[in-house]
VEXPA-7253 format. One line per 4 residues: number of its first residue (from 1); for each residue x, y, z of N, C-alpha, C. Coordinates in steps of 0.1 Angstrom, whole numbers, plus 5000, padded with zeros to 4 digits. Each point is the difference from the previous one (the first is absolute). Layout:
VEXPA-7253
NUM> X:Y:Z:X:Y:Z:X:Y:Z  ...
//
This chain:
VEXPA-7253
1> 5008:4988:5000:4992:5012:5000:5009:5012:5000  4996:5010:4991:5009:5012:4999:4998:5009:5012  5011:5007:5003:4999:5009:5012:5005:5014:4995  4995:5010:5007:5004:5014:4996:5010:5006:5011
5> 5008:5009:4995:5010:5006:5009:4993:5009:5010  5003:4998:5013:4994:5008:5010:5010:5004:5011  5012:4999:4997:5010:5004:5010:5002:5015:5001  5008:5004:5010:5001:5014:5003:5007:5007:4989
9> 5006:4993:4991:5007:5007:4989:4991:5000:4987  4988:4994:5001:4991:5000:4988:4995:5014:4998  4998:5004:4987:4995:5013:4996:4987:4999:4992  4992:5011:5000:4988:5000:4992:4998:5014:4994
13> 4994:5001:4988:4998:5013:4993:4986:5005:5003  5000:5013:5005:4987:5006:5004:4992:5003:4987  4986:4997:5001:4992:5003:4988:4997:5015:4999  5003:5008:5010:4997:5014:4999:5013:5008:4995
17> 5011:4998:5007:5012:5008:4997:5010:4993:4991  4999:4986:4999:5009:4993:4991:5013:4998:5007  5002:5003:5013:5013:4998:5007:5000:4987:5007  5012:4995:5003:5002:4988:5007:5000:5002:5015
21> 4993:4991:5007:4999:5001:5014:5002:4986:5006  5004:4998:5013:5001:4987:5006:4986:4993:4999  5000:4988:4996:4988:4992:4998:4991:5000:5012  5006:4998:5012:4993:4999:5012:4994:5013:5005
25> 5002:5011:4993:4994:5013:5003:4989:5004:4990  4996:4991:4991:4990:5003:4990:4986:4996:5006  4990:5007:4995:4986:4998:5004:4991:5001:4987  4988:4994:5001:4991:5001:4989:4989:5011:5003
29> 4998:5010:4991:4990:5010:5002:4986:4995:4998  4990:5008:5003:4986:4996:4998:4996:4998:4985  5009:5006:4991:4997:4999:4986:5008:4989:4993  5007:4992:5009:5008:4989:4994:5015:5004:4997
33> 5004:5012:5001:5014:5004:4997:5009:4995:5011  5012:4994:4996:5010:4996:5010:5010:5011:5002  5000:5006:5012:5008:5012:5002:5007:4999:5013  5010:5009:5002:5007:5001:5013:4991:5006:5010
37> 5002:4997:5013:4991:5005:5010:5000:5015:5001  5011:5006:4996:5001:5015:5000:4992:5007:4989  4996:4992:4990:4992:5005:4989:4985:4997:5001  4997:4992:5011:4986:4995:5001:4990:5012:5001
41> 4989:4999:4992:4989:5010:5001:4987:4993:5003  4994:5004:5011:4988:4994:5005:4988:5004:4990  4990:4992:5000:4989:5003:4992:4992:5012:5005  4997:5010:4990:4993:5012:5004:4985:4997:5002
45> 4994:5008:5010:4986:4997:5003:4991:5002:4988  5002:5010:4992:4991:5002:4989:5000:4989:4989  5011:4991:5001:5000:4989:4991:4991:4988:5004  4996:5001:5012:4992:4989:5006:4989:5006:5009
49> 4991:5009:4995:4991:5007:5008:4990:4991:5007  4996:5004:5012:4990:4993:5007:4986:5002:4994  4992:4990:5000:4986:5001:4994:4993:5012:5007  4993:5008:4993:4992:5011:5006:4987:5002:4992
53> 4990:5005:5006:4987:5003:4993:5000:5014:4995  4992:5003:4990:4998:5013:4995:4996:5010:5011  5004:5012:4998:4996:5011:5010:4985:5001:4999  4993:5002:5011:4985:5002:4999:4997:5014:4994
57> 4989:5000:4992:4996:5013:4994:4986:5004:5004  4992:4991:5006:4987:5003:5005:5001:5008:5013  4990:5009:5002:5000:5008:5012:4988:4996:5008  5001:5001:5013:4989:4997:5009:4990:5012:5000
61> 4988:4998:5003:4990:5011:5002:4999:5008:4987  4999:4994:4989:4999:5008:4988:4986:5005:4997  4999:5011:4992:4988:5005:4996:5000:5002:4985  4990:4998:4993:5000:5003:4985:5002:5015:4998
65> 5006:5003:4988:5003:5013:4997:4987:5008:4998  4999:5012:5006:4988:5008:5000:5001:5011:4990  4989:5004:4994:5001:5012:4991:5003:5012:5009  5006:5010:4994:5003:5012:5008:4988:5007:5005
69> 5000:5005:5012:4988:5006:5006:4996:5013:4992  4987:5003:4999:4996:5012:4993:5006:5012:5009  5006:5009:4993:5006:5011:5007:4995:5014:4994  5003:5010:5008:4996:5014:4996:5011:5006:4991
73> 4995:5009:4991:5009:5008:4992:4999:5014:5004  5011:5006:5005:4999:5014:5005:5001:5009:4988  4991:5010:4999:4999:5009:4989:5007:5013:5003  5002:5008:4989:5007:5012:5002:4992:5010:5008
77> 5006:5011:5003:4993:5011:5008:4988:5005:4992  4989:5001:5006:4987:5005:4994:4998:4993:4986  4998:4986:5001:4999:4993:4987:4986:5000:4994  4990:5005:5008:4986:5000:4995:4996:5014:4994
81> 4993:5000:4989:4996:5012:4994:4985:4999:4995  4992:5009:5005:4986:4999:4995:4999:5005:4986  4990:4995:4992:5000:5003:4986:4993:5013:4997  4988:5002:5005:4992:5012:4997:4989:5002:5011
85> 4995:5012:5001:4989:5003:5009:4988:4992:4996  4994:4994:5011:4988:4992:4997:5003:4986:4994  5013:4996:5000:5003:4987:4994:5006:4992:5011  4997:4987:5000:5006:4991:5010:5013:4993:4996
89> 5005:5004:4988:5012:4995:4995:5012:5005:5008  5009:4991:5004:5013:5003:5007:5011:4994:4993  5010:5007:4995:5012:4995:4994:5010:4997:5011  5008:4990:4997:5011:4996:5009:5013:4999:4993
93> 5010:5006:5005:5014:4999:4994:5007:4989:5007  5004:4990:4992:5008:4989:5006:5009:4995:4989  5013:5004:5001:5010:4997:4989:5001:4985:4999  4999:4995:4987:5003:4986:4998:4991:4991:5008
97> 4987:5003:5001:4992:4993:5010:4997:4985:4996  5001:4997:4987:4998:4986:4996:4986:4995:5002  4990:5008:5002:4986:4996:5002:4993:4999:4987  4989:4992:5000:4992:4998:4988:4986:5005:5001
101> 4993:5001:4989:4986:5004:4999:4992:4991:5009  4992:5006:5009:4991:4992:5008:5006:4995:5013  5013:5003:5003:5005:4996:5013:4993:5008:5011  5000:4994:5012:4995:5006:5012:5011:5005:5009
105> 4999:5013:5004:5011:5006:5008:4993:5007:5012  5006:4998:5012:4995:5007:5012:5011:5010:5004  4996:5012:5004:5009:5010:5004:5000:5001:5016  5012:5003:5005:5001:5001:5015:5009:5012:5003
109> 4998:5005:5012:5008:5010:5006:5011:4995:5008  5005:5008:5010:5011:4995:5008:4996:4989:5009  5009:4991:5004:4996:4989:5010:4996:5007:5013  4991:4992:5007:4995:5005:5013:5001:4989:5010
113> 4999:5004:5013:5001:4990:5011:4986:4998:5005  4990:4999:4991:4986:4997:5004:4999:4987:5008  4991:5000:5009:4998:4989:5009:4989:4990:4994  4997:5002:4988:4990:4991:4994:5004:4985:5001
117> 4990:4992:5002:5002:4986:5002:5006:4993:4988  4998:5006:4988:5005:4993:4988:5015:4998:5001  5005:4989:4995:5014:4997:4999:5007:5006:4988  4992:5006:4991:5005:5006:4988:5008:5013:5004
121> 5010:5004:4993:5006:5013:5003:4990:5011:4999  5002:5010:5009:4990:5011:5001:5006:5013:4994  4992:5008:4993:5005:5012:4993:4989:5011:5002  5005:5012:5001:4991:5011:5001:4996:5005:4986
125> 4989:5008:4999:4996:5005:4987:5008:5012:4996  5001:5003:4987:5008:5012:4996:4991:5012:5002  5006:5012:4998:4992:5012:5002:4990:5002:4989  4990:5007:5002:4989:5003:4990:5007:5007:4988
129> 4995:4998:4988:5005:5006:4988:4989:5006:4992  4999:5013:4999:4991:5007:4990:4986:4995:5002  4995:4999:5013:4986:4996:5003:4998:4985:5001  5010:4992:4996:4999:4986:5002:5007:4996:5012
133> 4993:4993:5010:5006:4997:5013:5010:4989:4998  5009:5001:5010:5011:4989:5000:4994:4987:5003  4989:4999:5007:4993:4987:5003:4995:4994:4987  4995:5009:4992:4994:4995:4987:5011:4994:4991
137> 5012:5007:4999:5011:4996:4992:5006:4987:5006  5000:4999:5013:5006:4988:5006:4990:4989:5004  4989:5000:4993:4990:4990:5003:5005:4986:5000  4995:4991:5008:5006:4987:5001:4998:4991:4988
141> 4990:5003:4992:4998:4992:4988:5009:5003:4989  5007:5012:5001:5009:5004:4989:4993:5005:4988  5007:5002:4989:4994:5005:4987:5005:4992:4988  4992:4998:4990:5004:4995:4988:5007:5011:4992
145> 5012:4997:4995:5008:5011:4994:5002:4998:4985  5002:5010:4993:5003:5000:4985:5014:5007:4998  5009:4993:4993:5013:5007:4997:4998:5012:4992  5009:5010:5002:4999:5013:4993:4996:5012:5008
149> 5005:5011:4996:4995:5013:5007:4988:5005:4992  4988:5000:5007:4988:5004:4994:5000:5014:4996  4997:5004:4987:5001:5013:4996:4986:5005:4994  5000:5013:4996:4987:5005:4994:5001:5000:4985
153> 5011:4994:4994:5001:5000:4986:4992:4988:4994  4990:5003:4992:4992:4989:4994:4998:5002:4985  4998:4989:4993:4997:5001:4986:4992:4988:4996  4999:4996:4988:4992:4988:4995:5009:4993:4990
157> 4996:4987:4998:5006:4992:4990:4995:5005:4986  5010:5001:4991:4996:5003:4986:5001:4987:4992  4990:4992:5001:5000:4987:4993:4999:4989:5010  4993:4990:4997:4999:4988:5009:5013:4992:5000
161> 5002:4993:5011:5012:4991:5001:4996:4987:5006  5006:4989:4996:4998:4988:5006:5010:4998:5012  5000:4987:5006:5008:4998:5012:5015:4999:4997  5004:4999:4987:5014:4997:4997:5007:5012:4992
165> 4992:5008:4994:5006:5011:4992:5008:5010:5008  5011:5004:4994:5008:5011:5007:4999:5013:4992  4991:5000:4990:4998:5013:4993:4989:5007:5007  5003:5008:5010:4991:5008:5008:5001:5014:4996
169> 4989:5006:4995:5000:5014:4995:4989:5007:5009  5004:5012:5005:4992:5008:5008:4994:5012:4992  4989:5006:5004:4995:5011:4993:5008:5013:5004  5006:5000:5011:5009:5011:5005:5011:4994:5009
173> 5012:5006:4999:5011:4996:5008:5004:5010:5010  4992:5010:5002:5003:5010:5010:5003:4994:5014  5011:5002:5006:5004:4994:5012:5007:4986:4998  4994:4993:4991:5005:4986:4998:5014:5001:4993
177> 5003:5010:4993:5013:5002:4993:5011:5004:5010  4997:5003:5012:5010:5004:5010:5010:4989:5003  4997:4987:4996:5009:4989:5003:5014:5002:4993  5000:5007:4989:5012:5002:4993:5010:5009:5007
181> 4996:5008:5009:5009:5009:5008:5000:4997:5014  4995:4988:5004:5000:4997:5015:5014:4995:5004  5004:5001:5012:5013:4996:5005:5001:4985:5000  5012:4995:4998:5003:4985:5001:4999:4996:5014
185> 4992:4990:5004:4999:4995:5013:5001:4985:5000  5013:4994:5002:5001:4986:4999:4992:4993:5011  4995:4988:4997:4993:4992:5009:5004:4985:4998  4996:4991:5008:5004:4986:4999:4995:4995:4986
189> 4987:5003:4997:4994:4995:4988:5005:5008:4988  5006:5012:5002:5004:5008:4989:5014:5006:5003  5010:4992:5000:5013:5004:5005:5006:5012:4992  4996:5001:4987:5005:5011:4992:4994:5013:5004
193> 4988:5000:5007:4994:5012:5004:4992:5007:4989  4998:4994:4989:4993:5006:4989:4987:5006:5005  4997:5013:4998:4987:5005:5005:4988:4993:4994  4991:4995:5009:4989:4992:4996:4987:5006:5007
197> 4990:5003:4992:4987:5004:5005:4990:4989:4998  4988:5003:5005:4989:4990:4998:4988:5007:4995  4992:4993:4992:4987:5005:4995:4990:4990:5005  4991:5005:5009:4990:4992:5006:4987:5000:4991
201> 4998:4988:4994:4988:4998:4992:4991:4989:5006  4989:5005:5005:4992:4990:5008:5007:4996:5012  5003:4986:5001:5008:4995:5011:5013:4995:4996  5004:5004:4987:5013:4996:4995:5010:5012:5001
205> 5012:4997:5004:5011:5010:4999:5009:4997:4988  5000:5009:4990:5009:4999:4989:5012:5009:5002  5012:4993:5002:5012:5008:5003:5006:5004:4986  5007:5011:5000:5007:5005:4987:5011:5009:5004
209> 5009:5001:4990:5013:5008:5003:5001:5012:4990  4991:5002:4991:5001:5011:4991:4987:5002:4993  5000:5012:4993:4988:5003:4991:5006:5004:4986  4993:4995:4990:5004:5002:4986:5003:5015:4997
213> 5007:5003:4989:5006:4991:4990:5011:4991:5006  5004:4990:4992:5009:4990:5004:5015:5001:4996  5004:5013:4998:5014:5001:4996:5010:4996:5010  4996:4997:5012:5009:4996:5011:5000:4985:5002
217> 4992:4993:4991:5000:4985:5001:5012:4994:4994  5007:4992:5008:5012:4993:4995:4999:4985:5004  5002:4991:4990:4999:4986:5003:5011:4992:4993  5006:4990:5006:5011:4992:4994:4995:4986:4999
221> 5002:4993:4989:4997:4986:4998:5013:4992:4998  5001:4989:5006:5011:4991:4998:4997:4990:4989  5009:4999:4990:4997:4992:4988:5009:4988:4999  4995:4989:4998:5007:4987:4997:4995:4994:4987
225> 5008:4992:4994:4995:4992:4988:5001:4985:5004  4989:4993:4998:4999:4986:5004:4996:4992:4987  5007:4989:4998:4997:4992:4989:4989:4990:5004  4987:5003:4995:4989:4992:5003:4997:4990:4989
229> 4989:4992:5002:4997:4990:4989:4996:5007:4987  4996:5013:5001:4996:5007:4988:5011:5010:4996  5012:4998:5005:5011:5009:4996:5004:5010:5011  5009:5008:4997:5005:5010:5009:4989:5011:5003
233> 4998:5003:5013:4990:5009:5004:5006:5010:5011  4995:5012:4999:5003:5010:5011:4993:4997:5012  5007:5000:5012:4993:4999:5013:5002:5014:5007  4989:5006:5002:5000:5013:5007:4998:4999:5015
237> 5009:5003:5008:4999:4997:5014:4995:4986:5003  5006:4990:4993:4998:4986:5001:4986:4996:4995  4993:5008:4992:4987:4996:4994:5002:5000:4985  4996:4989:4994:5002:4998:4986:4991:5010:4992
241> 5007:5008:4991:4993:5009:4991:4988:5007:5007  5003:5006:5012:4990:5007:5008:4994:5011:4993  4987:5002:5001:4993:5012:4995:5002:5012:5009  5006:5011:4995:5003:5011:5009:4991:5012:4998
245> 4999:5008:5010:4992:5012:5000:5008:5012:5002  5001:5009:4989:5008:5012:5001:4990:5012:5001  5005:5011:5006:4992:5012:5001:5008:5011:4993  4993:5007:4992:5007:5011:4992:5008:5009:5009
249> 5012:5004:4995:5010:5008:5007:5007:4993:5010  4997:4987:5003:5008:4992:5009:5013:4995:4994  5009:4997:5009:5013:4995:4995:5002:4985:5004  5003:4991:4990:5000:4986:5002:5013:4994:4995
253> 5008:4993:5008:5013:4995:4996:5000:4985:5000  5005:4994:4989:5001:4985:4999:5015:4997:5002  5003:4994:5012:5014:4996:5002:5004:4987:4993  5010:5001:4992:5004:4988:4992:5015:4996:5004
257> 5003:5002:5013:5013:4996:5005:5002:4985:5000  4989:4992:5002:5002:4986:5001:5006:4994:4987  5009:4990:5002:5007:4995:4988:4991:4993:4990  4988:4996:5004:4991:4993:4990:4995:5010:4989
261> 5002:5013:5003:4995:5010:4990:5010:5002:4988  5011:4993:5000:5010:5002:4989:4994:4997:4987  5001:5008:4990:4995:4999:4987:4985:5002:4999  4994:5005:5011:4985:5002:5001:4997:5014:5004
265> 5004:5010:4993:4996:5014:5003:4985:5003:5000  4995:5005:5011:4986:5003:5001:4997:5014:4994  4989:5000:4992:4996:5012:4993:4985:5001:5000  4994:5011:4996:4986:5002:5000:4994:5001:4986
269> 4988:4995:4999:4993:5000:4987:4985:5003:5001  4994:5005:4989:4986:5003:5001:4992:4987:4996  5006:4990:4996:4993:4987:4996:5008:4988:5006  4993:4990:5003:5006:4988:5006:5010:4993:4991
273> 4997:5001:4987:5009:4994:4990:5010:5009:4995  5001:5012:5006:5010:5010:4997:4998:5007:4986  4989:4997:4994:4997:5007:4987:4997:5015:5004  5004:5009:4991:4999:5014:5003:5013:5006:5006
277> 5009:4991:5004:5013:5005:5004:5001:5003:5015  5012:5003:5004:5003:5002:5014:4994:5014:5005  4995:5000:5013:4995:5012:5006:5012:5005:5008  5004:5013:4997:5012:5005:5006:4998:5013:5009
281> 4988:5005:5000:4997:5013:5007:5003:4998:5015  5009:5008:5005:5003:4999:5015:5008:4989:5004  5006:4992:4990:5007:4988:5003:5015:5002:5000  5007:4996:5011:5015:5000:5001:5005:4987:5004
285> 5012:4997:4996:5006:4987:5004:5014:5002:5005  5005:4990:5007:5014:5001:5005:5006:4986:5000  5012:4999:4995:5008:4988:5000:4995:4989:4991  5006:4989:5001:4997:4988:4992:4993:4990:5009
289> 4987:4996:4997:4993:4991:5009:5007:4987:5003  5000:4996:5013:5006:4988:5004:5016:5001:5001  5006:5011:4996:5014:5001:5000:5004:5012:5009  4994:5012:4997:5004:5012:5008:4992:5000:5013
293> 5008:5002:5011:4993:5001:5013:4992:5013:5000  4987:4998:5004:4991:5012:5000:4993:5003:4987  5001:4990:4990:4994:5003:4987:4985:5001:5002  4994:5009:4992:4985:5002:5001:4995:5006:4988
297> 4986:4998:4999:4992:5008:4990:4990:5008:5008  4999:5013:4997:4991:5008:5009:4991:5008:4990  4988:5002:5005:4990:5008:4993:4993:5010:5009  5000:5012:4996:4991:5011:5006:4988:5001:4991
301> 4989:4995:5006:4988:4999:4991:4995:5013:4996  5000:5003:4987:4996:5013:4995:4985:5002:5001  4995:5012:5002:4986:5003:5001:4992:4996:4987  5008:4998:4989:4993:4996:4987:5002:4985:4998
305> 5005:4993:5009:5002:4985:4998:4986:4993:4997  5000:4990:4992:4988:4992:4997:4995:4993:5012  4988:4995:5000:4994:4994:5012:5006:4986:5002  5006:4994:4990:5007:4987:5001:5013:5000:4994
309> 5010:4995:5007:5014:4998:4995:5003:4985:5003  5011:4996:4993:5005:4987:5002:5015:5000:5003  5005:4992:5009:5015:4999:5002:5004:4986:4993  5010:5001:4992:5005:4988:4993:5015:5001:4998
313> 5006:4989:4997:5014:4999:4997:5001:5005:4986  5010:5009:4998:5002:5006:4986:5006:4990:4991  5006:4989:5005:5006:4990:4992:4992:4987:4997  4990:4998:5009:4992:4988:4999:4985:5003:5002
317> 4992:4991:4996:4985:5002:5000:4994:4994:5012  4988:5005:5004:4991:4995:5010:5006:4997:5013  5009:5008:5005:5006:4998:5013:4994:5008:5011  4993:5011:4996:4995:5010:5010:4985:4999:5002
321> 4995:5012:5005:4986:5000:5004:4994:5014:4997  4988:5003:5006:4992:5012:4997:5002:5010:5011  4999:5013:4996:5001:5011:5010:4987:5008:4998  4992:5002:5010:4988:5008:5000:5004:5014:5005
325> 4997:5010:4991:5004:5014:5004:4988:5008:5003  4999:5006:5012:4988:5008:5004:5004:5014:5004  4990:5008:5000:5002:5014:5003:4999:5002:5016  5006:5010:5005:4998:5004:5014:4995:5014:5000
329> 4988:5002:5005:4995:5014:5000:5006:5007:5013  4998:5013:5000:5005:5007:5012:4993:4996:5013  4989:4993:4999:4992:4997:5011:5001:4985:5004  5010:4993:4994:5001:4986:5003:5010:4997:5011
333> 4997:4991:5009:5009:4997:5011:5010:4990:4994  5013:5001:5005:5010:4991:4996:5006:4994:5012  5007:4988:4998:5006:4993:5011:4989:4994:5009  4989:4995:4994:4988:4997:5007:5001:4986:5006
337> 4995:4998:5012:4998:4987:5007:4986:4999:5004  4993:4990:4995:4986:4998:5004:4999:4992:5013  4989:5003:5008:4998:4993:5012:5012:5002:5010  5005:5012:5001:5011:5002:5009:4997:5001:5014
341> 5010:4998:5009:4999:5002:5014:4988:4991:5006  5000:4988:4995:4990:4990:5006:4986:5002:4995  4997:5009:4991:4987:5001:4995:4998:4990:4988  4988:5000:4995:4996:4990:4990:4997:5007:4986
345> 5007:4996:4990:4998:5006:4987:4986:4996:4995  4993:5009:4993:4987:4998:4996:4997:5008:4987  4989:4997:4994:4996:5008:4988:4993:5012:5004  5002:5011:4993:4993:5013:5004:4995:5007:4987
349> 4988:5006:5001:4994:5006:4989:5006:5014:4998  4999:5005:4988:5004:5013:4996:4991:5010:5008  5006:5011:5006:4993:5010:5007:5000:4997:5015  5005:4989:5005:5000:4997:5014:5010:5009:5007
353> 4997:5004:5013:5008:5009:5007:5014:4994:5003  5010:5009:5000:5014:4996:5004:5005:5011:5010  5006:4995:5011:5005:5009:5010:5015:4998:5001  5008:5011:5001:5014:5000:5002:5004:4996:5014
357> 5009:4990:5001:5006:4996:5013:5015:5002:4999  5005:5009:5009:5014:5003:4999:5009:4989:5008  5011:4996:4994:5010:4991:5005:4994:4990:5010  4993:4990:4994:4993:4990:5008:5010:4992:5009
361> 5013:4999:4996:5009:4992:5008:5004:5007:5013  4997:5013:5001:5004:5007:5012:4988:5007:5008  4988:4998:4995:4988:5006:5006:4989:4990:4999  4990:5002:5009:4987:4993:4999:4990:5008:5007
365> 4987:4997:4998:4989:5008:5006:4989:4991:5005  4992:5005:5009:4989:4993:5005:4988:5009:5003  4988:4995:5001:4988:5008:5003:4997:5000:5014  5002:5011:5007:4997:5000:5015:4985:5000:5003
369> 4996:4999:5012:4986:5000:5004:4994:5013:5001  5007:5011:4998:4994:5013:5001:5007:5009:4990  4995:5012:4997:5005:5009:4990:5010:5010:5006  5009:5005:4992:5009:5010:5004:4994:5014:4999
373> 5005:5009:5008:4994:5014:5001:5006:5009:4989  5013:5000:4998:5007:5009:4991:5006:4993:4988  5006:4989:5002:5007:4993:4989:5014:5005:4999  5009:4990:4995:5014:5003:4998:5007:5004:5013
377> 4996:4993:5011:5006:5003:5013:5008:4987:5004  5013:5002:5003:5008:4989:5005:4999:4998:5015  5001:4988:5005:4999:4997:5014:5005:4987:5003  4999:4997:5013:5005:4987:5006:5012:5002:5009
381> 5008:5010:4997:5012:5002:5009:5010:4989:4999  5007:4998:5011:5009:4988:5001:4993:4988:5005  5007:4989:5000:4995:4987:5006:4988:4995:4993  4997:5003:4987:4989:4994:4993:5005:4988:4994
385> 4993:4989:5001:5004:4987:4994:4988:4994:4993  5003:4992:4991:4990:4992:4992:5003:4985:5001  4990:4992:5000:5003:4986:5001:4987:4992:4999  5000:4987:5003:4988:4992:4999:4990:5004:5011
389> 4988:4995:4998:4990:5003:5010:5003:4994:5014  5005:4988:5000:5004:4993:5012:5015:4996:5000  5007:5004:5010:5014:4997:5001:5002:4987:5007  5009:4991:4996:5002:4988:5006:5008:5002:5013
393> 4998:4992:5010:5008:5000:5012:5013:4993:4998  5011:5006:5003:5013:4994:4998:5004:4991:5011  5004:4988:4998:5003:4991:5010:4999:4985:4995  5001:4991:5009:4999:4986:4996:4986:4997:4993
397> 5001:4993:4989:4988:4997:4993:5000:4985:4997  4988:4995:4998:4999:4985:4998:5004:4997:4985
//
């Protein structure tokens, strides 16, 4: 039987350092390496962790998430203003109020230490305003409000409108045209602060940003070319061969920056098949479509433009669509939104009454239970707040 040298003169080579050490001073590590005792490395704890459970994430005594409690909104100094003598209308200034047509709002004065048995927060009434008592304004039932500053400017519709049309023409725009010179007042819903008025027609609020003529109208369309089953087609703002509506004196830009527009310059024609030649009145171009960054075709619609135009590729047939050209009279509202501020769009007959509402995003009005004595009187002082009829009690909830 073979034997191995084990004497005091026997040497061994370390698996770590490669040096020779006396055989009887060698040991075997946890990883199987044969090393000198001076090189021995014990096993690190992280290489052999002890079993452990996941950290707990559940909490004792949990409650489901609750909606935020109804809270008060503190208004500016003297935020209430009566409308006219003998009228119960009261206007309220509340910047960026975010309220809608038909909302219910209750007004309150300063907090009080009333000993009433009710657990609800207690508030005093505001001071009387122009013959309307503070108790009336702060009635517990609150009031149904309408967005907009109620004004004396009224007119009628010049022509019937359905629930979807944005062609709203008035018989007179006195007062209504003030929107063009109003200050910019940014709100959450209108971060640009573009001046916006409201026209109250029945129970519908029609918001608008201007009054004709439309020489300040500017609109840009994004153009792409898509190869469909019937060939290459223009997609206008991602809609295939969309039918567009232009207003005379308005400026309309077709952006052809996208690379799919290469070799497909967009031009205008008086016929869908391009017979009769290209329509060039008021048309300008820039760059090479699909190649030049910022390439476009632009048209300022002339007052003599035909009722129908067509946009087509100058190099290929049947890629584009139709453009309807309409007039804007001096009494036409522009930038129209139907059914604004939570109201419902509806059909209205010609001759129906229209009332001007100033900046509905920052004002609203309600009908108090009694009439004002003088009209156009501000009141309320400090510590006037508006909020829901009933305030929730803050604290643990089921």
